[in-house]
N, C-alpha and C positions, 0 to 999 in steps of 0.2 A: 778270345773273340766271341762275340755274341752268337748264340745258337738258339734256334727254335724250330719246332716241327710245323710244317705248313698244314698239318691235319688238325692242329689245335684251333679251337675257336678263341681268338684273342680279343680281349676287351678293347673298346675304342677309347679315344681321348675323352669323349663325352661321359664314359662310364668310370674312368679312373679319377682319383683325387688329383686336383691340379696343384696341391700344395700339402705339406704336412702340418700347415698352420703354426709352425714354430716361428716366432718372431725373430728378426735379425737382431744380433747383439748390439750393433751400433749402426748409425746412418751411413757410414762409409761402405758397408757391405751392399748398399743400394746405390749410393752416389757414384762410386767408382765404376761399376759396370755400366750404369746409365750414361756416364760421361763417354765411355768407349763406344757405346751404341750411338750416341748423338753425333760423335765425330764421324763414325762410319756412314751415318745417314747423309752427312755433308760430302763425304768423299765419294760415295756410290749412289748418287741420286737416281740414276737410271738403271742400276743393276737390280735384277729381280730374283737372283739365284742364291740368296744368302739369308740367314736368320740369326739374330743375336738375342738370346734369352737371358733374362735377369730373374734370379731366384725362382726358377721354373723347374718343375719335376721332369726328369729324363727317365723314361721307362725302357727297359730292355729285358731280354731273357738270357740267362746264362746257366746252363746245366740245372743243378738243384738249388741254386741260390734262393733263399727264402724271401728276400726283399730286393728284387731286381729293379731298384730305383735309386737315383741319386739326385740331389738338388744343388747344382753349382751356384755360386754367387753370380756367375756369368758364364756364358758359353757361346761360341760361334760355330755355326754349321755352314758349309759351302755345298752348293749343288742341290739345294732344297728351295721350294717356293718362298719368296719373301713373306707372303701372307697366304695361309692355307685356306682361309675363308673370310667372310665379312666380319665374323666374330673374332677372328684371330685364334691363335693356338691357346688352348687351355693348359696343355703340357706338351712335351716333346716325346712322342711315342715312336720308337724306332721302326716298328712294323708298319707305321703309317708314313714313314719318311724314306721309303725304299732302302731301309736298313743302313742309312747313312748316319754314322755317329758324329758327334761334334768334332770339329778339327781342333778346337782349343777350348779348354775348361779353365776357369779362373776361380780361385778361392782366396778370400781375404780373411786372414786369421784374426780372431778377436780375443777378448779376455777369457771367454769360455771356449776352451780348446775343443774342436769338433773333429778330431782325427784326420786333419788335412794331410798329415805326413804318413799315415798308415792306412786306415780303412778306406778313406776316400781315394787314395792313390791306387789301392788295389782295385777298387771299383772302376776307376777310369781306365786302368790297364785292361780289365775284362771287357769294358765297353769299346775299347779300341780308339780312345781319344789320343791323337798323335802328339799334341802339345798340352802340357799341364803346367799352369803357372800358379805358384803359391806366393801371395804377397803378404808379408808379415811385418808391417812398419813399426809396430809397437812392442811386440812380444817375442821378437826373434831371439833375443838373448835367453829368455826363459826357456824357449823351445830348442835352443842350441842349433839354430839354423841361421841362414842369411835372410835379410829383409826381402830380397827378390830372388826367387829360385824358379827357373823354368826348366822343365824336363821334356825330353823328346823320347817318344816310344820307339825303341829299336829292338827287334827280335823278341818282343813280348816283355821288355824291361824298360823302365824309365831311366834315362841317362841324363844327369844334370848338365846343363849347358853353361858356358862361362861367359858368353858375350852379352852385352846389354848396350843399347837396345838389341833384342834378339830378332833377327830377320826370319820371317815366315814366307818362304818362296811361293807357297800355294795361293797366297792372297796379295803378294807384292807389298807387304807392309812389315815394319818392325814394331815391336812392343817393348816399352821400357818405362822408367820413371822420369818425372820432370815436375818442376815447381811452377804452378800457375794459380791464378785466382779464379776459382770456379764456384758458383753460387755463394759468393761472398767469403769463401774460405781460401786464404793464401796458404798453400801447403803442397806437399808432394802428392802427385797423382800418377795413375797409370795412363800412358798416352800412346798414340800411334805415331810411328816415325817413317820417314822416307829412306831411300837407299843411302843417302849421304849422312844420315843420322840427325836430320832436322825434324823436330816435333811438328806434327800437323796442328793447326790452330783449333782451339776449343770453340764451341758455338759463339760465346761472347766475343772472342777475338775475331772470329770470322765476320760477325756482324759489324764490329768496329772497323775491321779492314774494309768491308764493303762500304761503310759510311764514309771512310776517308777517301776511298776510290770515287764514290759519288760526288764528294765535295771537290776533289781535284778535277773531276770531269765538269762539274758546274763552274769552277773557276776557269778552266780552259775555255769553256763555251762563252763565259763572260768576257774573257780576254779576246776571244775571236770576235765577239760582238763589238767590243770597243775598237778593235783593229779595223773591222769593217766600217764602223762609224767614222773613224779617223780617215779612212780611205775615201769614204763618201764626202766628208768635209774637204779633204784635199782636192778631190775631183771638182767639187762645187767652187772652191777657190780658184782652181785652174780655169773653170768655165767663166767665172766672173772676170778673171784676169784677161782671158781671151776676148771677152765681150768689151772690156775697157780698151783693149788694144784695137779692136775693130772700130769702136767709137772714135778713138783718137785718130786712127787712119782715115775715118770718114770726115772728121773735122779738118784734118790736113788736106784731104782732097778738095773739100769745099773751099778752104782758104786759097788753095792753088787755083781753083776755078774762078773765084772772085778776082784774084790777081790777074789771071789771064784776060778776063773780061775788061778789067780796068785798063790794061795795057792796050787792048784792041781799041777801046774808046779814045784813048789819048792819041793814038796814032791815026 
């Protein structure tokens, strides 16, 4: 667990490097976490107590560790401000976040192995990250692991979980794999799931669903307008029929009146 002395003068996020300036090995290391972030933004538009970082340094203190920092491909923290300032976070500094570690850390394994299964796992253990997800879609056989491995921290050790999508009760969401078309790439992605195992829509799908809903609403309104117009025409036809009936009755009355007058004259 993270430990530090309150007597130490700790650097601020403004003073700490916000990145190690190491480029990602492939675009998926940015695209996948950003997709998860964008879906969360759709699911939690009003929530202000969460933060999802992408390729951002996480600073902590742990005993005599020489480099108390780790840079996940993505991580989710709960119980922290959505935005810390107008500038946004430069990095995630534990002593500026009420010592709240990320709830979930995500690593996407690439061609250049970065100790996701050893050193980083140890760092996340020390940091107190409850859920650690390693996504290894391309090199899992090389590394002798499964493509999707989610670990839960239990009594200071990470225990591999076997269900997918894996349900995270703290956020009321599951996480797992699914094939969708995102940014023009039809492939397997990491997605958020509901309790029944249904994937939440990605932004493009949400926009298309909203467009279809708007189209249906427009069609419904047009059908209602046409129905109202038909009703107006029916009422107008009924009025004209009643007027014709009135005129016919008036003509009949006049004819009867003329007949009565003729009868009186003849008599």
